[in-house]
N, C-alpha and C positions, 0 to 999 in steps of 0.2 A: 504494500500500500504506500503510495506516494502522497504525502500531505500537500494540499494546495494552499498557497500563500498569495494573497493579493499583492503583496509587496514584491513578489518574485514569481509571477505566473508561469514563466518559461525557464525554469532553473536549468543550469548546466550540470548534467550528471554524466558519469561514465556510461558508455553504452552497455557495458556488462553488469551494471548495478541495478537494472530493472528488467522486468519481463515485458514482452510485447503487450500482454493483457494489462499489466499495470500502466503502461504508457497510454493505452486506449482509455482506461478508466480515468486517468488524469486528464486526458483530452476532453472527456465528457464534462468534467468539472470546469475546465477552462472555457468551453463553449457556453456553459450556463452562465459563468461569470461575465463573459463578453456580451451576452444577451442574444445569442443565436436562437432562431426558431427553425432549425434545419428540417424538422419533420413536416412543417407546413410547406416549406419550399419544395421538399422532395415530392409532395403530392402533385406538383405540376410537371414533374419529370416523367416523360413517357419512356417505356422500355425500348431499347433499340431492336429493330427487326431486320433480319437478313444482313446485307452488307452495310447497313446504316452505321454511322459512328457509334461506338460504345458509350453508354451513359452510366453504367454501373448502378442503375436504379434498383436492381435486385439485391443489392448489398446494403447493410447499415452504413450510416455516414461515418462511423468510426472504422469501418472495414476498408473503405476505398480512399480514405484520407491518411496522410502521413501524420503520426502523432507530433504534437508540439515539441516534446522532449527530443525526438530524433531530429526535427528541423533545427532546433537550437544547437544540437551537437554538430550537425553538418556545417552550419554557418560558422561555428567556432573553428572548425578545421579550415574553412575557406578564408575566414577573416577578411571579408570584403572591405575595401577602403572607401573613403569619402568620394562621392561622385561616380562610383562604379554602378553598373546596371545588372540587375538580377531578373531573369525571366523564368516564370513557372509555366510550363507547357502542360495544361490539364490541371488548372489550379483549384478546381472545386470551389470551396468557400474562402480561398485566399489566406490560409493559415500562414504561409510564408510571409505575407505582407505584414501581419500583426507582429510576428517575431522580429522582423527587420525594423519595423517602426520603433520598437522598444530598445533594441540592442545595437542597431546600426542605422540610426535615423538619418544619416547623411548619404546613404545609398539611395538608389532609385529602383523601384519594383514595378514589374508589370506581370499580371497574371491573366492567362488566356484560358477560358472555360467555355465549352460548347453550350451548356445549359443556362439560358438567360435567368431562370428562377434562382439558381445558385449565385449568379453574378449579382443580381438585384439584392439578395439577402446579404451577401458579402459587402456590397456598397452601403447598405443601410447601417450595418454594424460598424463598418469603418468610419462612416460619418459621425457616429455617436462617440467614437474614440479619437477623433481628430486626425484621422488618416485619410489621405486623398482617395476618394472613392473611384476616381477615374483610372486608378491603377489596375482595376479589374475590368476586363473587356470580354464581352461575349464574342466568341470566335470559333469557327470550325477549322481546326488545324489541317484537316485533310483537303480543304479546297485547293484546287490547282493554282489559283491566283494568290493564295496567301503567301506572304513573304515575312520571314522572321525579322524582327527589329534587331539592330546591332546591339550586342550586350557583351558583358564580361563573363557571365555565368548563366548556364541554362540547366534547368531541372526538368527531367523527363521521367515520369513514374508509371510506365506501362499504361498509358492513358487510354489505349484503344486496341483495335485489332492489329494483327501483325503487319498488314499492308499500310496501316496508318502510321505505325511507329517507323516503318521503313521510309516512308515519305518524309517524316520529320527528321530522321537522321540524315537523309540526303539534303534537306534544307540546311541543317547545321553544317554540313560539309561545305556548302556554298558560302556560308558566312565565314567559315574558317579559312577560306581562300584569301580573305581580306586582312584578318588579324587573328592572333591566338585567342582561343576561348577555352573555358573549362566546362565540362558537361558532367552533371551529376545524374547518374542513372540508377533508379530504384526499381527493383524487380528483376525477374529472370529474363523476360523477353528482351528488354532493352539492352541488357548486358550481353546476352547471347548474340544478338545481331551486331553489336559493336565489335565483338571479338571475331565474328565470322566474316563480316563485310566491310568493316571500317578500320583498317590498320592505321590510318592517319590519327585515330584516337587511341587505339589499343597498343600500338607498337612504337610510336615515335617517342613518347614519354611514358615512363613506368606508371601504370595506374595504381591507385590506392584502393584496395578492396576491403569492405566491411561486410558484416552479416547480411544486411538488407540493401546495401547500395555500394556503388563504386564511383570514384572521382577520376575523370579523364581530362587530359590537357593536350590540346593540339600543338 
C-alpha cells in the first residue's frame, strides 16, 4: 500500500519498491484527488470495430493508462531540461502532463489522444489545476496526413494495432532525420518492432531496458 500525500502526489520511488497493482491503486487515489470523472467520459467511448483504431474501451482506465509513479520514475531518468518538448502518443487522460507541470514546469507537453471525450475531460481537469488545456489534442495518429511535431522526447505505449504502431515508428524515423530524439516505448509490441525494424533506434545507441519500458536514442 502506497500512502497518498497531497503535498507529494507523484512521489519518486524505486521501480522495484512497489507492485504494478499498488501503482494502479495509487493512481486511483491521484485521479480522485485531481477531480477526474473518467467513468463518465468512458461512457462516450465506443469500442473499436475491425481495422478501426484501438480505443481500449474494454479495459478499466487504470489498465490502459501508465501509473503516475512509473511516469515520475521515467521522467527522473530523462531529466528533461527547460524548454524541451515532450510528446505523448496515445495520451488518454494526459497523466504525463500533470506530472510534468508539477516537477518540470519549464518543459512543454503535448498529448495526442484519439478519443475526444478523454481529451475534453483531461482539458477540464487541467484547467482546474492551472495547466494549459491546449496541450491535449484530439488526434488520430494513424491518419496518413498526420505529421508529428518536432520534440525532444516521444512516449509510445502500444496505443493501437500493430499497423498503427508501425506507422508511428516510421513517422518518428522521419523526425529523427532532422535531429536526435529519445523514444520511450512501453509494452511488448512497440519494443519488439523497434528491435526488429528500426536499428536507427535499437543499435546506434545502447538502449536502456526496464521491466515495462525501454528508452531509445537516435
